[in-house]
C-alpha positions in Angstrom: -45.3 35.7 140.1 -46.4 35.8 137.0 -50.2 36.6 136.4 -52.2 33.3 134.8 -53.0 35.5 131.9 -49.9 36.4 130.9 -48.8 32.7 131.1 -51.7 31.5 128.8 -51.2 34.4 126.4 -47.1 33.3 126.4 -48.3 29.8 126.3 -50.5 30.1 123.2 -47.6 32.2 121.4 -45.5 29.4 121.6 -48.2 27.1 120.6 -48.4 28.9 117.3 -44.8 29.5 117.4 -44.7 25.3 117.1 -47.5 24.9 115.0 -45.8 27.2 112.5 -42.6 26.0 112.4 -44.0 22.4 112.2 -45.9 23.2 109.5 -43.1 25.1 107.7 -40.7 22.1 108.4 -43.3 19.4 107.1 -43.8 22.2 104.0 -40.2 22.5 103.4 -39.2 18.7 103.8 -42.7 17.7 101.5 -41.5 19.8 99.1 -38.1 18.4 98.8 -38.9 14.9 99.5 -42.0 14.7 97.0 -39.2 15.7 94.0 -36.7 13.4 95.7 -38.8 10.5 95.6 -40.6 11.2 92.1 -37.2 11.4 91.1 -35.9 7.8 92.5 -38.9 6.0 91.6 -38.2 7.4 87.6 -34.8 6.2 88.3 -35.6 2.8 90.2 -37.5 2.4 86.8 -35.2 3.2 84.3 -32.3 1.5 86.1 -33.7 -1.7 86.7 -33.3 -3.5 89.8 -29.3 -4.6 89.3 -28.6 -1.1 89.0 -30.8 0.5 91.3 -29.1 -2.2 93.7 -25.5 -1.1 92.6 -26.4 2.5 93.9 -28.3 1.5 97.4 -25.3 -0.2 98.0 -22.8 3.4 97.1 -25.6 5.6 99.2 -25.9 3.1 102.3 -22.6 2.0 102.6 -21.5 5.9 102.7 -24.3 6.6 105.3 -23.1 4.2 107.7 -20.0 6.7 108.3 -22.4 9.8 108.2 -22.4 9.7 112.0 -18.8 11.2 112.0 -19.7 14.6 110.5 -23.4 14.5 111.9 -22.0 13.8 115.5 -24.8 15.2 117.4 -23.9 19.1 117.0 -27.0 20.1 115.6 -29.3 18.3 118.4 -26.7 20.0 121.2 -27.1 23.3 118.9 -31.0 23.4 119.5 -30.9 21.8 123.0 -28.6 24.8 124.3 -30.3 27.3 122.5 -34.4 26.4 123.6 -33.2 26.2 127.0 -31.6 29.6 126.7 -27.9 28.6 127.4 -25.4 30.1 125.1 -25.5 28.4 121.7 -22.0 27.4 120.1 -21.6 29.4 117.4 -22.3 28.5 113.8 -18.8 28.9 113.0 -17.7 26.3 115.5 -19.9 24.3 114.4 -19.2 24.4 110.6 -15.4 24.2 111.4 -15.9 21.3 113.4 -18.2 19.6 111.1 -15.8 19.9 108.0 -12.8 18.2 110.4 -15.5 15.6 110.9 -16.3 15.2 107.5 -12.7 14.4 106.6 -12.2 12.2 109.1 -15.0 10.2 107.9 -13.7 10.2 104.1 -10.4 8.9 105.7 -12.4 5.8 108.2 -14.4 5.1 104.9 -11.7 4.9 102.8 -9.6 2.5 105.2 -12.7 0.2 105.5 -12.9 -0.3 101.9 -9.4 -1.3 102.0 -10.8 -4.7 103.8 -14.0 -4.5 101.8 -14.4 -6.8 98.3 -16.6 -4.6 96.0 -16.4 -4.2 92.5 -13.8 -1.5 91.7 -16.5 1.3 89.9 -18.8 0.9 93.0 -15.5 1.6 95.1 -14.8 4.7 93.1 -18.5 5.7 93.3 -18.5 5.9 97.2 -15.5 7.8 97.5 -17.0 10.5 94.7 -20.3 10.1 96.9 -18.1 11.0 99.9 -18.1 14.7 99.3 -22.0 14.7 100.5 -20.6 14.7 104.0 -19.0 18.2 103.8 -22.6 19.5 101.8 -24.5 17.8 104.1 -22.7 19.0 107.4 -22.7 22.9 106.1 -26.6 22.6 105.5 -27.8 20.9 108.5 -26.0 23.3 110.7 -28.1 26.2 109.0 -31.2 24.2 109.1 -30.3 23.2 113.1 -29.7 27.4 113.5 -33.4 27.9 111.9 -35.0 25.1 114.0 -34.1 26.1 117.1 -35.2 29.7 116.7 -38.7 28.2 115.3 -38.1 29.9 112.3 -37.7 27.3 109.6 -40.4 28.6 107.6 -37.4 30.8 106.1 -35.7 27.9 104.1 -38.9 26.4 102.4 -37.8 28.2 99.2 -34.3 26.8 99.2 -35.8 23.0 99.5 -37.9 23.8 96.8 -35.4 24.7 94.9 -33.0 22.3 95.5 -35.7 19.4 95.1 -36.7 21.2 91.7 -33.1 20.9 90.6 -32.4 17.2 91.6 -35.8 16.4 89.9 -34.4 18.1 86.4 -31.0 16.7 86.9 -32.3 13.0 87.0 -35.0 13.3 84.2 -32.3 14.9 82.2 -29.9 12.1 83.0 -32.9 9.7 82.2 -33.9 11.3 78.7 -29.7 10.9 77.8 -29.2 7.3 78.8 -26.7 8.7 81.5 -24.8 6.0 83.8 -24.0 5.7 87.7 -21.8 8.4 87.8 -24.1 11.0 86.5 -27.0 10.2 88.8 -24.6 10.1 92.1 -23.3 13.6 91.0 -26.9 14.5 90.4 -26.9 13.7 94.3 -23.8 16.1 95.1 -25.3 18.7 93.5 -28.2 19.0 94.7 -26.8 19.1 98.3 -24.7 21.7 96.8 -27.3 23.4 95.7 -29.1 23.0 99.2 -25.9 23.9 101.1 -25.3 27.6 99.3 -29.1 28.2 99.7 -29.2 27.5 103.2 -26.3 30.1 103.6 -27.1 32.5 101.6 -30.7 32.8 103.9 -28.7 32.7 106.7 -26.7 36.0 105.7 -29.6 37.4 104.1 -31.5 37.3 108.0 -28.5 38.9 109.8 -26.7 35.8 110.5 -23.1 36.4 111.5 -20.0 33.8 111.6 -18.4 34.6 115.0 -14.7 33.6 115.6 -14.1 31.1 118.0 -11.3 28.9 119.6 -10.0 25.8 120.0 -11.5 25.0 123.7 -14.9 25.8 122.3 -14.6 22.9 119.6 -13.5 20.5 122.3 -16.1 21.5 124.7 -18.1 20.7 121.6 -16.9 17.1 121.1 -17.5 16.3 124.6 -21.1 17.2 124.8 -22.1 16.0 121.3 -20.1 12.2 122.0 -22.8 10.5 123.7 -25.5 11.3 120.9 -23.0 10.6 118.4 -22.3 7.4 119.9 -25.9 6.2 119.7 -25.7 8.0 116.0 -22.9 5.8 115.0 -24.8 2.6 116.6 -27.9 3.4 115.2 -26.5 4.2 111.7 -24.6 0.6 111.5 -28.0 -1.4 112.3 -30.5 1.0 109.6 -28.0 1.0 106.8 -26.2 -2.8 107.2 -29.3 -4.6 106.2 -28.9 -3.8 102.5 -25.1 -4.7 102.6 -25.9 -7.8 104.0 -28.4 -8.2 101.3 -25.8 -7.6 98.1 -23.4 -9.9 99.7 -26.1 -12.9 99.7 -28.0 -12.0 97.5 -26.7 -9.7 94.6 -27.3 -6.6 93.3 -30.9 -7.4 92.3 -31.3 -8.7 96.1 -30.1 -5.5 96.9 -32.4 -3.2 94.3 -35.4 -5.3 95.3 -34.7 -4.4 98.5 -34.2 -0.7 98.3 -37.2 -0.4 96.4 -39.5 -1.2 99.6 -37.2 -0.2 101.9 -36.4 3.6 100.2 -40.6 3.6 99.8 -41.3 3.3 103.7 -38.2 5.8 104.3 -40.7 8.3 102.4 -43.3 7.5 104.8 -41.4 9.0 107.7 -41.6 12.5 106.8 -44.4 13.5 108.5 -42.8 12.1 111.9 -39.4 13.1 111.2 -40.7 17.3 110.7 -42.7 17.1 113.8 -40.6 15.5 116.1 -37.6 17.9 114.4 -40.1 21.1 115.5 -40.9 19.6 118.4 -37.6 18.8 119.8 -36.5 22.5 121.0 -39.7 22.8 122.5 -39.1 19.1 124.3 -36.2 20.7 125.6 -37.4 24.2 126.8 -40.0 21.8 129.1 -37.3 19.6 130.3 -35.8 22.7 132.3 -39.1 24.6 133.1 -42.2 22.2 133.0 -41.9 18.4 132.7 -45.4 18.0 133.3 -46.2 19.9 130.0 -43.3 18.1 128.5 -45.6 14.5 129.4 -48.5 16.2 127.8 -47.4 17.5 124.9 -45.3 13.8 123.8 -48.5 12.2 124.6 -50.4 14.3 122.5 -47.7 13.6 120.0 -47.2 9.8 120.4 -50.9 9.0 121.0 -51.9 11.4 117.8 -49.8 9.6 115.2 -49.8 6.1 116.2 -53.5 5.1 115.1 -53.1 6.5 111.8 -49.8 5.1 111.2 -51.5 1.8 111.8 -54.3 2.2 109.5 -51.6 3.3 107.0 -50.0 -0.1 107.4 -53.1 -1.8 107.1 -53.8 -0.3 103.9 -50.2 -0.2 102.5 -49.8 -3.9 103.4 -52.5 -5.0 101.8 -52.2 -3.3 98.9 -48.8 -3.4 97.8 -48.7 -5.2 94.6 -50.5 -2.4 93.4 -48.5 0.1 94.7 -45.3 -1.2 93.9 -46.3 -2.0 90.3 -47.7 1.4 89.9 -44.2 3.1 91.5 -41.3 0.9 90.2 -43.1 -1.3 87.4 -43.1 -5.0 86.5 -39.4 -5.5 86.9 -40.0 -5.1 90.9 -43.1 -6.8 91.7 -41.5 -9.7 94.0 -40.7 -6.3 96.4 -44.5 -6.3 96.9 -43.9 -9.2 99.3 -41.0 -7.4 100.9 -43.1 -3.9 101.4 -45.9 -5.6 102.8 -43.4 -7.1 105.6 -41.5 -3.5 106.4 -44.8 -1.3 106.4 -44.8 -2.5 109.8 -41.6 -1.2 111.0 -43.0 2.4 110.1 -45.6 2.3 113.3 -42.8 1.5 115.2 -40.2 3.9 113.6 -42.6 6.9 114.1 -43.6 6.3 117.5 -39.5 5.8 117.6 -38.7 9.1 116.1 -41.1 11.0 118.6 -39.4 9.0 121.9 -36.1 9.4 120.9 -36.4 13.5 120.9 -38.1 13.3 124.0 -35.3 11.3 125.7 -32.2 13.3 124.4 -34.3 16.7 125.1 -34.8 15.1 129.2 -30.9 14.1 128.6 -31.3 10.5 128.4 -28.7 9.7 126.1 -27.2 7.1 127.9 -30.2 4.9 127.7 -30.3 5.8 124.1 -27.3 4.3 123.6 -27.8 1.3 125.4 -31.4 0.6 123.3 -29.1 0.7 120.4 -27.0 -1.7 120.9 -29.6 -3.9 121.7 -31.1 -2.8 118.5 -27.8 -3.8 116.4 -27.2 -7.4 118.1 -31.0 -8.1 117.5 -30.8 -7.1 113.9 -26.8 -8.4 112.6 -28.3 -11.4 114.3 -31.6 -11.5 112.6 -30.2 -10.3 109.0 -27.4 -12.9 109.3 -30.2 -15.9 109.8 -32.9 -14.8 107.8 -31.0 -13.0 104.7 -29.3 -16.2 103.3 -32.9 -18.4 103.7 -35.4 -15.8 102.2 -33.2 -13.0 100.6 -34.4 -9.7 101.0 -37.5 -10.5 102.5 -35.5 -12.0 105.6 -34.0 -8.5 105.9 -37.2 -6.7 105.6 -38.4 -8.7 108.9 -35.0 -7.9 110.6 -36.1 -4.2 110.6 -39.5 -4.9 111.3 -38.4 -7.2 114.7 -35.5 -4.3 115.3 -38.0 -1.7 115.6 -40.6 -3.6 117.4 -37.6 -4.5 120.3 -36.7 -0.4 120.0 -40.3 0.5 120.4 -40.9 -1.8 123.6 -37.5 -0.8 124.8 -37.8 3.2 124.2 -41.1 3.1 125.8 -40.8 1.3 128.9 -37.8 4.1 129.7 -40.6 6.8 129.0 -42.7 5.0 130.9 -40.6 5.3 133.7 -39.1 8.5 133.6 -41.9 10.9 131.7 -45.5 8.8 131.0 -46.6 6.5 133.9 -48.3 2.9 132.6 -47.3 4.0 128.9 -46.8 0.3 127.8 -50.5 -0.5 129.1 -52.1 2.4 127.2 -50.8 1.4 123.7 -51.3 -2.1 123.6 -54.8 -2.1 122.4 -54.4 -0.3 119.3 -52.6 -3.1 117.8 -55.6 -5.7 118.2 -57.6 -4.4 115.0 -54.5 -4.2 113.0 -53.1 -7.7 114.0 -56.6 -9.4 113.0 -56.2 -7.6 110.0 -52.6 -9.8 109.3 -54.2 -12.6 110.6 -56.7 -12.1 108.1 -55.0 -11.5 105.0 -52.4 -14.7 105.8 -54.9 -17.1 106.3 -58.1 -16.2 103.9 -58.2 -17.1 100.5 -57.0 -14.2 97.6 -60.7 -13.5 96.3 -61.6 -12.3 100.1 -58.4 -10.2 100.8 -59.7 -7.3 99.4 -62.7 -7.1 100.6 -60.3 -8.0 104.1 -58.7 -4.7 103.8 -61.6 -2.4 103.8 -63.6 -4.4 106.4 -60.7 -3.8 108.7 -59.8 -0.1 107.6 -63.2 0.8 108.3 -63.3 -1.4 111.6 -60.8 0.8 112.6 -61.5 3.8 112.2 -64.5 3.0 114.0 -62.4 1.6 116.9 -60.3 4.9 117.0 -63.0 7.5 117.3 -64.4 5.1 119.8 -61.1 5.5 121.7 -61.5 9.1 121.3 -64.8 9.3 121.9 -64.5 7.5 125.9 -61.0 9.8 126.4 -62.9 12.9 126.5 
């Protein structure tokens, strides 16, 4: 038996490591994302909706195939190390990812043979496909540090890479460069991140150990269930831009990309926390399921109310936000942001839920859910986009993430957190009232309603927190 005092000390030490790693992940991704988001706002203003739509098409099409170089290898590496199992080496991961990146380029090229995009756009897609190799390499090194709760070692690399990207974008804007230059800037940023991560890996004593072919086969078999749901997820998450481009052209794709990319930027906080929690979820799955349930609930209910509060504010202030960040040319995007920002509530919760399910070896459930998400998303996009343009795609994202949220929560309720759905729905009452207010009251009362419901929701949260203590 381990004395209670030692257990408490070990738990405190682990908690401190989790917190430090979470802060490091958040700080590094904040620095990288702030520079990238700022660069993208400046780039969108410079390019205008039409050219920005072409750039969004290039990136979204390539992202459809990123599941191949990813293949869930980082998650399997982290899960193995967190459980004290023998982890596949970094060298094996790098080699397998390089092979899978080559396969991704080939598959993308074959797919483009059946597409009907302008030739310059297709050439940019091929050019950007080199990022498969660069991102695969940096992701392997990042997973190594994340699994050891030492992501703080990478903060400097994220900072330098982000600054370099911002500098290249500013240089391109001032010298009036075209899309090729800006795609090259993305590749340069990814390449610098890969090199800096590798430098940090070797500086910290990391080694590339030899491996055999049998190890690669084992890795593919273990990661395949994760790769399957990543492929399905990439399809429903990125296909909206392609459908909008098909029905609404470059301008529609640019307006959609403006609100969609802004929505993605807000995911940063949850993604960094979820990433730092994943190795802990994986360890607790093996050692203490009750503690896993407790930790998940704290993170889940810690984010849920405040993302709802954020959605109320962003939805109500969407017009001035779009005007400030993108300029007058993107004014129609405000209507899309007003809708799609509500999907953020579900996306953040789903990010945490997915990590908990993967840590619990429930990839089969996630795959089934993702198939349903894909069917819902495709059906809604093909129905709504021809009728309502890019705003229809925003509604499709919101509906898909709501379905995803409901299904994942139902699975977690069965295996980890009893009565989870029943505890969730009261949080949605005040935001629902805010939406009704915004839809049906005159414009002159809308601003007052935003702040009224924001204040009321804060009071509601304080009362719920006080009642739960």
